[in-house]
C-alpha positions in Angstrom: 154.4 120.6 338.9 157.7 122.0 338.2 160.5 123.5 339.6 163.9 125.5 338.9 166.0 126.0 342.4 169.4 127.4 342.5 172.6 125.6 344.0 171.3 126.9 347.6 167.7 126.0 347.5 166.4 129.6 346.0 163.6 129.6 343.4 165.5 130.6 340.3 164.8 134.2 339.0 161.7 134.6 337.1 159.9 130.6 337.9 156.8 131.4 339.6 157.0 129.9 343.9 155.1 128.0 343.8 156.2 126.2 341.1 155.0 125.4 336.8 151.8 123.5 336.3 152.7 121.2 333.1 150.7 121.2 330.8 148.9 124.3 331.5 146.3 124.1 329.2 142.9 122.3 330.1 142.0 119.5 328.3 145.0 117.5 328.3 145.8 114.6 329.3 148.8 112.0 329.1 151.2 113.6 330.0 155.4 112.5 329.3 158.4 114.9 330.5 161.8 113.9 329.8 165.0 115.4 329.6 166.8 117.8 327.0 170.1 117.0 326.8 171.0 120.9 327.7 169.7 121.0 331.5 166.5 121.5 330.6 163.4 119.2 330.0 160.0 118.2 327.4 157.1 118.1 328.1 154.6 116.4 325.5 150.9 115.8 326.3 147.9 114.6 323.8 144.8 117.3 324.2 141.0 116.1 323.7 140.5 117.2 320.8 143.6 114.6 319.1 145.8 116.9 318.4 149.6 116.8 320.4 151.9 119.3 322.0 155.1 120.1 323.1 156.7 122.8 325.6 160.7 122.3 326.5 161.7 124.1 329.7 165.0 125.6 328.8 167.7 126.7 332.3 165.5 130.4 331.5 161.7 129.0 331.9 158.9 127.3 328.8 159.8 128.0 325.7 157.4 127.3 323.0 157.8 124.7 320.8 155.1 125.6 318.3 156.2 128.2 316.5 160.0 127.9 316.3 162.5 130.4 315.2 163.5 129.5 311.2 166.9 132.0 310.4 167.8 135.4 311.3 170.2 137.2 309.1 171.7 140.0 310.5 173.3 143.5 309.0 175.0 146.6 309.4 171.3 148.6 310.2 169.2 145.3 309.3 168.0 142.3 311.5 165.8 140.1 309.2 164.2 136.8 311.8 161.7 134.0 310.6 159.2 131.6 312.4 157.8 128.7 311.7 154.0 128.0 313.0 153.1 124.5 313.7 149.4 125.6 313.8 149.1 128.8 312.3 145.3 129.0 311.0 144.3 131.8 312.9 147.4 132.9 314.4 148.4 136.5 315.5 151.6 137.2 317.4 153.0 139.9 318.7 157.5 140.7 317.9 159.0 141.8 320.4 162.3 143.4 321.2 164.3 144.4 324.0 168.6 145.6 325.2 170.8 144.3 328.2 169.7 147.5 329.8 165.6 147.8 327.6 162.7 146.2 328.9 160.6 144.4 326.3 158.8 146.1 323.3 156.4 145.4 321.1 157.2 146.4 317.7 154.8 144.7 314.8 151.8 142.3 314.3 152.0 139.4 312.6 150.0 136.9 310.8 151.3 133.6 308.9 151.7 132.8 305.8 150.4 130.4 303.4 153.2 128.3 304.4 153.6 128.9 308.7 156.2 131.3 308.1 156.6 134.4 309.8 158.5 137.2 308.9 160.1 140.5 310.1 162.8 143.1 309.0 163.8 145.6 311.4 165.4 148.6 310.4 165.5 150.9 313.9 168.7 149.0 314.7 172.2 150.5 316.1 174.8 149.2 314.8 177.1 147.1 317.6 174.0 147.3 319.6 172.6 143.3 320.9 169.2 142.8 320.7 166.6 139.8 322.1 163.2 139.4 319.7 160.7 136.8 321.0 156.6 136.3 320.0 154.1 136.6 322.3 151.1 135.3 321.4 147.9 133.8 323.1 146.7 129.5 323.8 144.1 128.2 325.0 143.5 131.7 326.9 147.2 131.4 328.4 149.9 134.0 327.0 153.0 132.3 325.5 156.6 133.2 324.1 158.8 131.3 322.2 162.8 131.4 323.2 164.1 134.7 323.2 167.1 135.5 320.2 170.1 137.7 320.4 171.6 139.0 317.8 174.4 141.8 317.5 174.0 144.4 315.5 177.8 144.7 313.6 179.3 148.7 313.6 180.1 150.6 310.7 182.5 151.7 309.6 183.2 155.2 307.1 183.9 154.0 303.8 183.9 155.8 300.8 183.9 153.1 297.0 183.3 155.5 294.7 182.0 156.9 291.3 179.2 153.7 290.3 180.4 152.4 287.8 184.3 153.7 287.8 184.4 154.1 285.1 181.4 155.9 284.3 179.6 158.1 282.0 178.1 161.3 281.9 177.4 162.2 285.6 177.8 158.6 287.5 176.4 158.0 291.3 179.1 157.6 294.2 179.1 154.9 296.4 179.7 155.3 300.1 178.8 153.5 303.7 177.7 156.0 306.5 178.4 155.2 310.6 176.2 157.1 311.8 173.3 159.2 311.8 174.8 162.7 311.6 176.2 165.7 308.4 178.1 164.5 305.9 179.0 165.6 302.5 180.3 163.8 299.3 182.1 166.0 296.8 184.3 165.8 293.4 186.7 168.3 292.4 188.2 167.9 288.7 192.0 168.1 288.2 192.2 171.7 288.2 190.8 171.6 292.2 187.3 173.1 291.2 184.9 171.6 293.0 182.2 170.6 290.1 179.7 168.5 292.5 178.7 168.4 296.6 175.3 166.8 297.7 175.0 166.7 301.4 173.5 162.7 302.6 174.3 162.6 305.8 170.5 162.3 306.4 170.4 159.0 304.8 171.5 157.9 308.1 173.3 154.5 309.4 174.7 152.2 306.1 175.2 151.8 302.1 174.2 154.4 300.4 174.5 154.7 296.4 173.4 158.8 295.0 173.4 160.6 292.2 175.4 164.0 292.7 173.8 167.4 292.0 176.4 168.6 289.3 174.2 169.8 287.0 175.7 169.1 283.2 177.3 165.4 283.2 180.7 165.4 283.7 182.7 166.1 281.6 185.7 162.6 280.7 187.9 163.5 282.7 189.6 162.1 286.2 187.8 163.3 289.5 188.7 163.2 292.6 185.8 162.6 295.7 185.4 162.8 298.8 183.2 162.1 301.7 183.6 164.0 304.9 181.6 163.2 308.4 182.4 163.6 311.8 185.9 165.4 310.9 187.1 162.5 308.8 188.2 162.7 305.4 187.5 159.7 302.6 188.9 160.5 299.4 189.2 158.6 295.7 189.4 158.5 293.0 187.8 158.1 289.4 187.1 158.1 286.1 184.4 159.7 283.6 183.9 158.8 280.0 182.2 159.4 277.3 
């Protein structure tokens, strides 16, 4: 039986009042427990089917090690995560996510590929927000959870890259970054100050984008001024079109 108490002797929130049984599955023999060097412990036991299982108990609670996080990549507007499952033959796991103020919510069901990897890409994230992810699965009739992984999604800054490529031929694409999901417009003006192309791009949402212009015919060779307008901000760039 494992207990986690605070300095006052009270049970730490989130831990069972009567302690945690380790191991928590039937048919387990020869349990051993040792410190993990980080204020927690690692319990190891052998099951009657001959397999060996381990459970790391961190300061915040039990952490499954049968499934471990391999990588977490974060970009503005996207989080990619990958886990590895040691025993993945019939595993089905649910990806769960929460913020510092919200409760856990389930996002998707994952099954391992042929190498035991479970991968998930979350595009429904808000720049500047911190998220926790974990996998929920069932083992020996009991609910299990991997250790939660916290990531911070970087904030986006409005940016105008200009023509892509630059110089370009005919009607080029315009590359830019939107910081938020609000109305935004890309406009192109010739040297006489006439608007020769315009496109509403706010519906693309936050992130990096490259769009073709709605200019009808190909742009004539020359120098152009490009404007990106969003939320009262105006960015400008210069672009060149060649024959």
